N, C-alpha and C positions, 0 to 999 in steps of 0.2 A: 504494500499499500504506499501512498504518498508519492506516486510517480508523477502526479500532476503539478508538483511544485514548479513554478515557472523558473527555468534556468537555461539560458541560451549557451550552447557550446561556443566558446570564443573562436572566431575565425579570423585569420589574418587577411582581411579583405582590403585593408588600406593600401597594401602593396600592389593591388591589382589596378594598373593603369589602363585606361581605354585606348585601344589602337584605332586609328582612323582607317576605315575600310572603304572600298569602292562605293558602297551604298551611302556612306557618310559623305564622300566627295560629291556624289550626285545630288544629295540633299543640299550640300554647300553651294553647288553651282546654281541650283534652283533658287535658294534663298538669296544669293548674291545677285542673281538676275532680277528678282522681284524688287529688292531694295534699290538696286541701281536704276531701274526704270522709274521707281517712285521718286528718287532724288532728282533724276533727270527731268521728270515732269515738273517738279516744284521749281527747279532751277530755271527752266525755260519760261514758266509762267511768271516768276518774279522778275526775270530779265525783261520780258515783254512789257510788263507793268511799268518797270523803271524807264524803259525806252519811251513809252507813251507819256509818262509823267514828266520826263525831262526834255523830250524832243530830241533825243540823241540821233545825230545824223548817221553815224557809223553803226547802225543797228545790226547789220549783217555780221560784223565782227563780234559784237557783244553776244548775239545769239549763238554764234559758233563757239565762243568760249564757254557759254552756259551749257552747251552740249558736250564739248570736249573734256572739260575738267571732271565732271562726274564719271564719264566713261573711263578716264585714265586712273582716277583715284579710288572710286568706290569698289570695283571688283577686287583690286589688290588688298584693300583693307578688310572688306566683308567676307571674301571667300575663305581665307584661312580660319577666321573666327567662326564662321558658320560650320565648317567642317569639324572643328573641335567641339562646338556646341552640340552638333548632331551625334558625335561619338559619346559625349557625356550623357545625353538623353538616353541613348541606347544602353549605355553601361548602367545607368541608374535604374532603368527598367529591369535589367538582368539581375541587379542586386536585390530589387524588390521581390522578384520571383524567387530568388534564393532564400530570402527571409521568410517566404510564405509556404514554400512547397518542399516536400520530401523528394530527394533526388531519385530514389529507387522506384516508388509507386506513382509519382506525379501528384499524390494527394497533398492536402494541406498538412503542414507539420504541427507539432505539439504547441509551440508558443502561439502560432496564429489561431489554432482551434480553441485554445484557452481564452484568448482575447475575444473571439467571436461568441463563445459560450457565455462569457460574462456579459457581453453586450446583449445577447438574446435573452438572458435571464432578466436583465434590467428592463428590456422592452416588454417581456411577458408580465412583469410585475406592474408596469405602468398601464398596460392595456388588458390585463387579466385574461391571459390565455395560457394553456399548459405547454410545457416543454419537456420532452423526454430524451434521455441519453442512453445509448447502447454502447457498452464496451465489448468489443469483439476480440477474441484471443484465438490465434491459430494454435490450438492445443497440442497437436501432434507435430509441431515444427521441429522439435528435437529429434523425433523419429525420421523426419524427412532429411535432416542434416546428416544424421548418423548413417542412413542407408543409401541416400541418393546424393548427398553432398550439399555444400552451401549454395552452389549455383541453383540447384533445384529448389532450395528454400526461398531464394529470391524470386524464382518463377512462381512459387506457390503464393507468396505474398502479393505479387503482381496480379495473379489470377483472382485471389480473394478481392483485391481492390477493384478489379474490373467487374466482377460479378455483383458486388454490393452496389457499386456505382450505377450499374444498369437497372437496379431495382428501386432506387430512391428518387425523390422528387428534386426539381431544380432548387427549391428553397431549403432543402436539407443540407447539412454541413457534414462532410465526411473527411476524416484525416487519419494519419498515422501518428501514434504517440511515441512508441519506441519499440525496438525489437519486432515481435510479431503481434503487437497489440494495436488495435485501431479504435477510434471513437466515432460514433454517429450521433449527431444532434438533430433532433426532429422537432422543429417549431410547430405549434398548433396541433400537437399530438398528445393525447392522454395515455394513461398507463395501459388500458385495454388494447388500444390500437398498437402501441409500442410492443406489447407482448406478442401480438399477432405478427407483426413485422419481424420480430426476433425469430419466431418459429419458422417463418417462411425463408428467412435468410439461412438459418441453420440447415434446413432441408435442401435448399438450393446448393449450398456449399458442399453438403455431403455427397452430392452427385458429381462434384468436380474432382479431378485427380491430377497430380503432377507426374510427368513421365520421366523415368530414368533410362539408363541404357538397356537394362534387362528386366526392369520391374516398374511398377507405378504405385503410388500411394494416394489414397483418397483423402481429401482435406477433412479435417476434424476441427470444427470451431465451437468454442464456448461463448455464450453471450450473457452479459449481465445488464439488466434493465432497471432504470430508475426514472421517476417522473415527478414533476412538481405537484401532481395530484396527491401524492402520498409523502413527499419529501419537501424539505425546505427549498426556497428559491435561491439560496446561496450556492455558489459553485462548489465549494468544498464539501458541503453536506450532500449535494446531489451526487457528486462523484464518489463520495464514501459509500453511499447506498448502492450505486452501480457496481462499485468494486466488490462489495459484499455479495451482491447477487452474482457476480462473475465467479467469485470463490465457490459459491454453492453450485454453480453450473459446472465448474471444473470437477467437483466431487461426483456429480452425476455421470460425467464422462460424455464424450461425443456421441452423436447418433449412431445406431447400429451400422457397422460396415464402414464407418469413417476412418478407422485406423487399420483396415485390412490392407495387407500388402498383396498386390496382384501381379502376376506374370502375364504380360501381354501375349496374345495368341500370335 
């Protein structure tokens, strides 16, 4: 228990400097062209107004300068800045994705899920609707590692993530906590519906298997369910109840056949 304490693994991301790619250069050219044309237009308009106001006879030379100066100066100044800015925007987007997603499954990671759960609980308290939490554990992950290897374990977690994601709503939040444990947050879902969803997920996962070189192992998942219907609306209390329910689910064991080792025909 206690695995939901928020603690980010420190990553040395400060040393990662963005490199300017061909796509960044293309965006830099586009941005430089847009700004150059804008400055050129303003320069010509201001020059024409000045010529009309002062009665300048050498108006052709003045207009020529108003066109030539922006064309010579603006691209040289704006283009490199725009390239670097495009690279920084792309790099920041990549860092934001790293901060939210698990690299193995593509799901949300634990810190992001905890933040979203806390936000959802606050909204549910304000608008008075239920929120349920499912803690999903790949119970036979150790068997998969021992018999098929760690690569098969990675495939099993990816398979679990894909199967669960295919069954949930767009408004539901699904992420990986750590190891072979996952969390599913169900807004506007009471305990009865959450238990039904839990049973459906366990049955669906029990029909999935990960393939090794000479054998395959069916997934065996345990699920702990908690809901604000019967629990506190605080995040720690809700997760405590879900973790206790997961502990009881582990003692009952996976569904029949979920730990069977099969040799493919």
